[in-house]
N, C-alpha and C positions, 0 to 999 in steps of 0.2 A: 314433267314431274307428276307422279300419280298422287292421289289424295292421301294415301297412307304416309308417304314420304312428307307431304305437305304438313300433315297433322303432327308428325314426330319432330320435324325440324323446328327448333325453338318452341317446343311444346309448352314450356313454362311461361313464355310470353303470351301465348294464346290462352293459357289458363288464367293468367292475370287479367287479360282483356275480358274474358267471360265473367269473372268476378266483378270487374269494374262496371260492366253493363248491368248486371243484376243490382249492384249497389246504387247505380245511377237511377235505375227504374224505381227502386224503393224510395230513394231520396226525393225523387220527383213527385211521388205520390204522398209520402208521409213527412217530408222535410226532416228526415232522420236516416242515418246509415246505422243499421242495428249491429249490436255486439256479436250476434250469431254469425255475422259475415266477417267482421274485422278481427276479432280475436283468433279464430281459426286461421285466417289468412296470415296473420303475423307469425303464429306458432308454426304453421306448416311451412312458411317461407324459411324460418330458421332451421327446421328439420331438413328441408330441401337443400339448403346451403351446406349443412353438415354432411348429408349423404352424398352430395355431388362433388364436394371438394374437401371433405375432412375438416380438420381444425381451421385451415385457411378459408374454406368455404363458409364455415359457420361465422367466422370473424367478418368476412365480406358481407354476409347477410345481416349481421348485427350492425355493421357500419351503414348499410343501405337503409335499414330500419331507422337508425338514428337520423340519417339525412331526411327521410320522410317525415319523421317527427319534427325535426328542426324547421322544415319548410313552413309548417302551418301552426306549430305550437305558439309562436308569439301572437298570432291573430286570435287563437283560442283563448289565450291568457287574458286578453282584454275584451273578450265577449264578441269578437267579430267572426267567429267560426265555431261550428259544432264539433264536439269531441269525436263523433263518428268519422268526419272528414279527415281529421288528424290521424286517427287510427287506420283509416283506409290508405292514406299515403305511407304510413309506417309499414303496413302489410305489403304494399307494392314494393317498397324499398327492400324488405326482407327477401322478396322473390327475385327482383331484377338487379339489385345492387345500387350503389350510391350514384354513380354517374348517370345511369338511365333514369333514375328517380329524379335527379336534379333537372335534367333536360325536359323530362315529361312535366315536371312541376312548372317550369318556365313557360311551356306552351299552354299549360292549364291556366296560368295566370292571364295570358292573353285571351284565351277562350272565355274565362270568367268575366273579364272586363268587357268584352264584346257583348256577352249575354246580359250583363248588368245595364249597359247602355241601351240595349234593345228593350229590356223590361221597362226602363224609365221612359223611353220613347213611346212604347205601346200605351203606357198609362197617361202620358202627356201631362205629367205633374212635375215639370222640370224644376220649378222654383222650390218646391218642398224638398226634392232630393238633393239639389245643390246646397240648400241650407243645411240639411242633415249631414252632407259630406263635410262642409266646413265646420260644423259643430263638433263632429267626431274628430276631425283633424286637429282642431284647437284643444280638445280634451286630451288627445294623445300627446301633444307637445307641452301641455301645461300640467297635467296630472301625472305624476311619476309612479304612483302606486298602482300596480296591476290589479290588485284586489278591488280597489275603488273603481277603476275603469270597468272591471268585470261587472260590478254591482250596477253601475250606471247603464251599461249595455243591456243587462238583464231587465232592468226597468223599462228601457226603451224598446226592447225586442217586439212586444205585441203590436206596436204601432209602425214597425218597419216593414218594408217590402223585402222579403227574404229570398235569397238566391240559394237553391239547393246545390251546394258546391260539389256534391258527388258527380253531378252532370258535367261541369267543366273538367273535373279530374279525369273522368272517363273519356270525354271527347279529346282533350288535350293529350292524354297519355297514348291513346290508340293512334292519334294522328302522328305523334312523334315516333312511335314504334313502326308505323307504316313508312314514314319518311326515312328512318334508319334502316329499312329493309329487313326488319325482324319478323314481320307477319306478311 
């Protein structure tokens, strides 16, 4: 296979991978995935779906975007995730569809968990992080108001060890795409 054929085959997946790499790089540096990446990714994914598959393609992109939102929106609503990460998953969903987004999300969760464990191990402050985990867990099961949970998380955020989740999204998604033979 020559390089032109390689680039054109599943080009939309390769494009998404490139955007994910840029977003992960920025998130790693700034702890934020900027809107200038996420909004165009969502909109262009919807346009791509419409252009490549007409009305059905648009609906498929919309469904993928919704799955991407649904994966991380609950965590965002209680303050456990940044909005940029949620929009990044939505953009990926608009480009690659619901099923690929779901599988990439599942792998990203595993990558995120491994990264979090490694971050805690590197800092060697196990007791603090275990206590924080149980505090957050008990808040989630006892406080039913997402707005109150969000306010509590916002107050606690400056004292927390933050994981730039764009990085696990990038690594997990690209790993899944490679596993699925799409890149």
